[in-house]
C-alpha positions as CSV (number, residue, x, y, z in Angstrom):
1,M,-2.9,21.9,-26.6
2,I,0.9,21.5,-26.6
3,A,1.8,18.2,-25.1
4,R,4.2,18.3,-22.1
5,E,7.5,16.7,-22.9
6,F,8.0,13.9,-20.4
7,A,10.6,11.4,-19.4
8,T,11.4,8.5,-21.7
9,P,13.8,5.6,-21.3
10,G,17.3,6.8,-21.8
11,Y,16.7,10.3,-20.5
12,A,19.1,11.8,-18.0
13,L,17.4,12.3,-14.7
14,A,18.5,15.9,-14.8
15,D,16.3,16.4,-17.9
16,V,13.1,15.0,-16.4
17,D,10.4,17.7,-16.3
18,T,9.2,18.7,-12.9
19,P,7.3,18.0,-10.7
20,A,7.7,14.3,-11.4
21,L,7.2,11.2,-9.3
22,I,10.3,8.9,-9.5
23,V,11.4,5.6,-8.0
24,D,15.0,4.6,-7.5
25,L,15.0,1.1,-9.0
26,D,18.0,-0.1,-7.0
27,A,16.3,0.8,-3.8
28,L,12.9,-0.6,-5.0
29,D,14.3,-3.9,-6.0
30,A,16.3,-4.2,-2.7
31,N,13.1,-3.5,-0.7
32,I,11.1,-6.1,-2.7
33,A,13.8,-8.7,-2.3
34,R,14.2,-8.0,1.4
35,M,10.5,-8.5,2.2
36,A,10.3,-11.6,0.0
37,A,13.3,-13.2,1.8
38,F,11.7,-12.4,5.2
39,A,8.4,-14.1,4.3
40,R,10.2,-17.2,2.9
41,A,12.4,-17.5,6.0
42,A,9.3,-17.2,8.2
43,G,7.4,-19.8,6.1
44,L,4.6,-17.3,5.5
45,R,2.7,-16.2,2.4
46,L,3.4,-12.7,1.2
47,R,0.5,-10.7,-0.4
48,P,1.8,-7.1,-0.7
49,H,-0.7,-4.3,-0.6
50,A,-0.7,-2.6,-4.0
51,K,-2.8,0.4,-2.9
52,S,0.6,2.0,-2.0
53,H,1.9,1.9,-5.6
54,K,-1.2,1.3,-7.8
55,C,1.4,0.2,-10.4
56,P,1.0,-3.1,-12.3
57,A,4.8,-3.1,-13.1
58,I,5.7,-3.1,-9.4
59,A,3.1,-5.8,-8.7
60,Q,4.7,-8.0,-11.4
61,R,8.0,-7.5,-9.7
62,Q,6.6,-8.5,-6.3
63,V,5.0,-11.7,-7.7
64,A,8.2,-12.6,-9.6
65,A,10.0,-12.3,-6.2
66,G,7.6,-14.8,-4.6
67,A,4.4,-13.0,-3.6
68,V,1.3,-15.2,-3.9
69,G,-0.6,-12.2,-5.3
70,I,-1.5,-8.7,-4.3
71,C,-4.1,-6.8,-2.3
72,C,-5.9,-3.7,-3.4
73,Q,-8.7,-1.5,-2.1
74,K,-11.0,-0.9,-5.1
75,T,-12.7,-3.0,-7.8
76,D,-11.2,-0.7,-10.5
77,E,-7.7,-1.3,-9.0
78,A,-8.4,-5.1,-9.1
79,A,-9.4,-4.8,-12.8
80,A,-6.2,-2.9,-13.6
81,F,-4.0,-5.6,-12.0
82,V,-5.9,-8.5,-13.5
83,A,-5.6,-6.9,-16.9
84,A,-1.8,-6.7,-16.3
85,G,-1.6,-10.5,-15.6
86,I,-1.8,-10.6,-11.8
87,R,-3.8,-13.8,-11.2
88,D,-4.5,-13.6,-7.5
89,V,-6.1,-10.4,-6.1
90,L,-7.7,-9.7,-2.7
91,V,-9.8,-6.6,-2.4
92,T,-9.2,-5.8,1.3
93,N,-12.3,-3.6,1.5
94,E,-16.0,-3.9,2.0
95,V,-17.8,-4.0,-1.3
96,V,-21.6,-3.7,-1.2
97,A,-22.8,-2.1,-4.5
98,P,-24.3,-4.7,-6.8
99,Q,-22.5,-3.3,-9.9
100,K,-19.1,-3.5,-8.1
101,L,-19.7,-7.0,-7.0
102,A,-20.7,-8.0,-10.5
103,R,-17.4,-6.5,-11.8
104,L,-15.4,-8.5,-9.3
105,A,-17.3,-11.7,-10.2
106,L,-16.5,-11.1,-13.9
107,L,-12.8,-10.6,-13.0
108,A,-12.9,-14.0,-11.2
109,R,-13.2,-15.6,-14.7
110,D,-9.6,-14.7,-15.3
111,A,-8.1,-14.6,-11.8
112,R,-8.6,-15.7,-8.2
113,I,-10.5,-12.9,-6.6
114,G,-11.2,-12.4,-2.9
115,V,-13.3,-9.8,-1.1
116,L,-14.0,-9.0,2.6
117,C,-17.3,-9.2,4.4
118,D,-18.2,-7.9,7.9
119,N,-22.0,-8.1,7.7
120,A,-24.3,-11.0,7.0
121,T,-26.7,-9.0,4.9
122,V,-24.1,-8.6,2.2
123,V,-23.4,-12.4,1.9
124,D,-26.3,-13.1,-0.4
125,A,-25.4,-10.2,-2.7
126,I,-21.9,-11.4,-3.1
127,A,-23.1,-14.9,-3.8
128,H,-25.7,-13.6,-6.3
129,A,-22.9,-11.9,-8.3
130,A,-20.7,-15.0,-8.2
131,R,-23.5,-17.3,-9.4
132,D,-24.5,-14.9,-12.1
133,A,-20.9,-14.9,-13.4
134,G,-20.6,-18.7,-13.0
135,V,-17.6,-18.3,-10.6
136,V,-16.7,-18.9,-7.0
137,L,-15.4,-15.9,-5.0
138,D,-13.1,-16.1,-2.0
139,V,-14.7,-14.3,0.9
140,Y,-12.7,-13.4,4.1
141,V,-14.4,-12.3,7.3
142,E,-13.0,-8.9,8.2
143,V,-12.4,-8.9,12.0
144,D,-12.0,-5.7,14.0
145,V,-8.7,-6.4,15.8
146,G,-8.3,-2.9,17.2
147,A,-8.3,-0.4,14.4
148,H,-12.1,0.3,14.8
149,R,-12.7,1.0,11.2
150,C,-14.6,-1.8,9.3
151,G,-14.9,-5.3,10.8
152,V,-17.1,-7.5,12.7
153,A,-16.4,-8.1,16.4
154,P,-13.9,-10.9,17.1
155,G,-14.9,-14.2,18.6
156,A,-18.4,-15.6,18.2
157,P,-19.8,-12.9,15.9
158,A,-17.0,-13.3,13.4
159,A,-17.3,-17.1,13.6
160,A,-21.0,-16.9,12.9
161,L,-20.4,-14.8,9.8
162,A,-17.7,-17.2,8.6
163,Q,-20.2,-20.1,9.0
164,R,-22.8,-18.3,7.0
165,I,-20.3,-17.6,4.2
166,A,-19.1,-21.2,4.2
167,A,-22.7,-22.5,3.8
168,T,-23.5,-20.2,0.8
169,A,-23.3,-21.5,-2.7
170,G,-21.0,-19.5,-5.0
171,L,-18.7,-18.5,-2.1
172,R,-15.6,-20.0,-0.6
173,F,-14.9,-19.1,3.0
174,A,-11.2,-18.3,2.7
175,G,-10.2,-17.1,6.1
176,L,-10.0,-14.1,8.4
177,H,-8.8,-10.6,7.5
178,C,-7.1,-9.2,10.7
179,Y,-5.3,-6.0,9.9
180,Q,-4.5,-3.6,12.7
181,G,-4.1,-0.5,10.6
182,S,-3.8,2.1,13.4
183,A,-0.7,0.3,14.7
184,Q,1.4,0.9,11.7
185,H,2.5,4.4,12.6
186,L,2.6,4.1,16.4
187,P,6.0,5.8,17.0
188,T,7.7,3.3,19.3
189,P,8.4,-0.4,19.1
190,D,6.7,-1.0,22.5
191,E,3.5,0.7,21.4
192,R,3.4,-1.3,18.2
193,R,4.1,-4.5,20.1
194,R,1.3,-3.9,22.6
195,A,-1.2,-3.2,19.8
196,I,-0.4,-6.4,17.9
197,A,-0.4,-8.4,21.1
198,A,-4.0,-7.2,21.7
199,A,-4.9,-8.0,18.1
200,A,-3.4,-11.5,18.5
201,V,-5.8,-12.1,21.4
202,D,-8.7,-11.3,19.1
203,V,-7.3,-13.5,16.3
204,S,-6.9,-16.4,18.7
205,A,-10.4,-16.0,20.1
206,T,-11.9,-15.9,16.6
207,R,-10.0,-19.0,15.5
208,D,-11.2,-20.8,18.6
209,A,-14.8,-19.7,17.9
210,C,-14.5,-21.1,14.4
211,T,-13.2,-24.4,15.7
212,A,-16.1,-24.6,18.2
213,R,-18.5,-24.4,15.2
214,G,-16.6,-27.2,13.4
215,L,-15.1,-24.7,10.9
216,D,-11.5,-24.3,9.8
217,A,-10.6,-20.6,10.2
218,G,-8.7,-20.7,6.9
219,I,-5.9,-18.2,6.2
220,V,-5.4,-15.4,8.7
221,T,-4.2,-12.5,6.6
222,G,-3.1,-9.0,7.6
223,A,-0.1,-7.0,8.8
224,G,1.5,-3.9,7.4
225,T,4.9,-2.3,7.0
226,G,5.1,-1.0,10.5
227,T,4.2,-4.3,12.3
228,F,4.7,-7.3,10.0
229,E,7.5,-8.8,12.1
230,L,5.2,-8.9,15.1
231,E,2.4,-10.7,13.2
232,A,4.9,-13.1,11.8
233,A,6.3,-13.8,15.3
234,S,2.9,-14.5,16.8
235,G,2.4,-17.7,14.9
236,L,-1.3,-16.7,14.2
237,W,-1.0,-15.0,10.9
238,Q,-0.3,-17.1,7.8
239,E,-0.1,-14.2,5.3
240,L,1.4,-10.8,5.4
241,Q,0.1,-7.7,3.6
242,P,2.7,-4.9,3.8
243,G,2.5,-2.2,1.2
244,S,4.6,0.9,1.9
245,Y,7.8,-1.0,2.3
246,V,8.5,-0.8,-1.5
247,F,8.7,3.0,-1.2
248,M,8.8,4.2,2.4
249,D,8.0,7.9,3.3
250,A,8.7,10.6,5.9
251,H,5.9,9.3,8.2
252,Y,7.5,5.8,8.4
253,A,10.9,7.5,8.8
254,R,9.6,9.1,12.0
255,N,8.8,5.6,13.5
256,T,11.5,4.3,15.9
257,R,12.6,1.0,14.5
258,A,13.2,-2.0,16.8
259,G,16.9,-2.5,17.2
260,D,16.9,-5.8,15.3
261,G,14.1,-4.9,12.9
262,L,14.2,-5.2,9.2
263,A,15.1,-1.9,7.5
264,F,13.9,-0.7,4.1
265,V,15.3,2.3,2.2
266,Q,13.6,5.3,0.7
267,S,12.9,4.7,-3.0
268,L,10.1,7.1,-3.9
269,Y,10.7,10.8,-4.5
270,V,9.0,13.8,-6.1
271,I,11.5,15.7,-8.2
272,A,11.0,19.5,-7.9
273,Q,12.9,22.5,-9.3
274,V,13.8,25.7,-7.6
275,M,11.9,28.4,-9.5
276,S,12.6,31.4,-7.3
277,V,15.2,32.5,-4.8
278,P,13.7,35.7,-3.4
279,T,16.1,36.0,-0.4
280,A,19.2,34.2,0.8
281,E,17.0,32.5,3.5
282,R,14.1,31.6,1.2
283,A,13.6,29.6,-2.0
284,V,10.6,28.3,-3.8
285,C,10.2,25.0,-5.7
286,D,7.4,23.9,-8.1
287,A,5.9,21.1,-6.0
288,G,3.1,22.2,-3.7
289,L,-0.2,20.9,-2.6
290,K,-1.0,19.5,-6.0
291,A,2.2,17.5,-6.2
292,L,2.5,15.9,-2.7
293,A,0.1,14.6,0.0
294,F,0.3,16.5,3.2
295,D,-2.0,14.4,5.4
296,S,1.1,13.1,7.2
297,G,3.1,16.3,7.3
298,L,5.6,18.1,5.2
299,P,8.0,16.4,2.8
300,L,11.6,16.0,3.6
301,V,14.3,17.4,1.3
302,S,16.7,14.6,0.6
303,A,20.5,15.0,0.6
304,R,20.5,18.8,0.7
305,P,21.7,19.9,4.2
306,G,20.4,23.2,5.3
307,V,17.3,23.2,3.0
308,T,13.9,22.5,4.7
309,Y,10.5,22.3,3.1
310,A,8.6,24.9,5.3
311,K,5.1,25.3,3.8
312,A,3.1,24.8,0.6
313,S,0.4,26.4,-1.5
314,D,-1.2,25.0,-4.6
315,E,1.8,25.2,-6.9
316,H,4.5,26.4,-4.6
317,G,6.8,24.8,-2.0
318,V,8.5,27.3,0.2
319,L,12.0,26.3,1.4
320,D,13.9,27.6,4.4
321,V,17.5,27.9,3.5
322,T,20.4,28.2,6.1
323,P,23.5,30.2,5.2
324,G,25.9,28.3,3.1
325,A,23.4,25.8,1.8
326,G,24.2,26.9,-1.7
327,I,20.7,26.6,-3.3
328,A,20.4,28.2,-6.7
329,L,17.7,29.0,-9.3
330,G,17.1,25.9,-11.4
331,D,18.4,23.3,-8.9
332,K,16.6,20.0,-8.8
333,L,15.5,18.6,-5.5
334,R,14.4,15.1,-4.3
335,L,11.5,15.4,-2.0
336,V,10.5,12.5,0.3
337,P,6.7,12.5,0.6
338,G,5.1,12.6,4.0
339,H,2.8,9.8,2.9
340,C,3.6,7.7,-0.1
341,D,0.1,6.2,-0.9
342,P,-1.9,9.4,-1.6
343,T,1.2,11.1,-3.2
344,V,1.3,8.3,-5.8
345,N,-2.4,8.8,-6.5
346,L,-1.7,12.3,-7.7
347,Y,0.3,11.1,-10.7
348,D,-0.4,9.2,-13.9
349,R,3.1,7.9,-14.4
350,L,6.0,6.7,-12.3
351,V,9.5,7.4,-13.7
352,A,11.8,4.4,-12.9
353,V,15.4,5.5,-12.6
354,R,18.6,3.7,-12.1
355,G,21.5,5.9,-11.1
356,E,21.0,9.1,-13.1
357,R,19.2,7.6,-16.1
358,V,15.5,6.9,-16.8
359,E,15.1,3.1,-17.3
360,D,11.3,3.0,-17.8
361,V,8.1,5.0,-17.3
362,W,5.3,3.0,-15.7
363,P,1.6,3.8,-15.7
364,I,-0.2,4.2,-12.4
365,A,-3.8,3.0,-12.0
366,R,-4.9,6.4,-11.1
367,G,-8.5,7.3,-11.1
368,T,-9.4,3.8,-9.8
369,L,-11.9,5.1,-7.3
370,G,-14.7,2.5,-7.6
């Protein structure tokens, strides 16, 4: 098999083979610095969610800017980040398989590892893995604060689970995981504000229930790119977990930002090439369903007025072209993904560019499904 020639440092961006996932380093670094400065000014811990980028090189940049560590969703992701030198990793997911818990416990020999729990029947399994590895695992109670995904009910049920964890050898009750995921893409500031206000009621009730049992509620962690300012303003959360802010995407661009809200810039793109111009009104690029995630809608075409991404098939992206848009065979386009997280997961490498030059090529922890 003939190897595909790919980007290397020093390449001109125009020479990068397509389709390719690229990140604009100036925009990326500005986003990382902006969020780090916000957390510092608010007196809050920042633990960015690395499920968005799955890229150890970006996690290292975030920690260097002041993050206490990172979040991820899978044990394989945690292993990739620990191997890259990240020394504080919280798996913000329910882990129940014994082999996965054993893997996390072994990672805790080299890093501080946290995991979530929303069911008392799993507590002993987590503790067994920790004791077998000779480590202590941080365990957070996952509280359902409105997303209705995983999570124990707020208030007394969550406090009872916290007490059970705190009393179990091999475990350290670390706090409450209170993430309102469904609020992140509510389109208006008022809708997001109401959702987080409701979540705050649940957080407060759970903290009070912990206190009633003589238990410190620990760190309340959560928040995302769409709502982190609201959690910060509540005074209830001590740690923020935004993820998509490093990249942004078309879905976040559709949200109406609060007038005084912190703004982040688009840094992630899929570079595609025009491979056919069948008519003056239609062109076709080489980035389709296998190059972009479409769960949050079609990608946007950046900085090309009059060119719209209209539909996709496996290897084709069909473009609507208005008269005078001037699109030509061989043109390179920057596409803004509809949803950054699953788009990143389609690629093995992220091409880091500054201006019109490739500065680096970073591996993505793709295939980390367990």
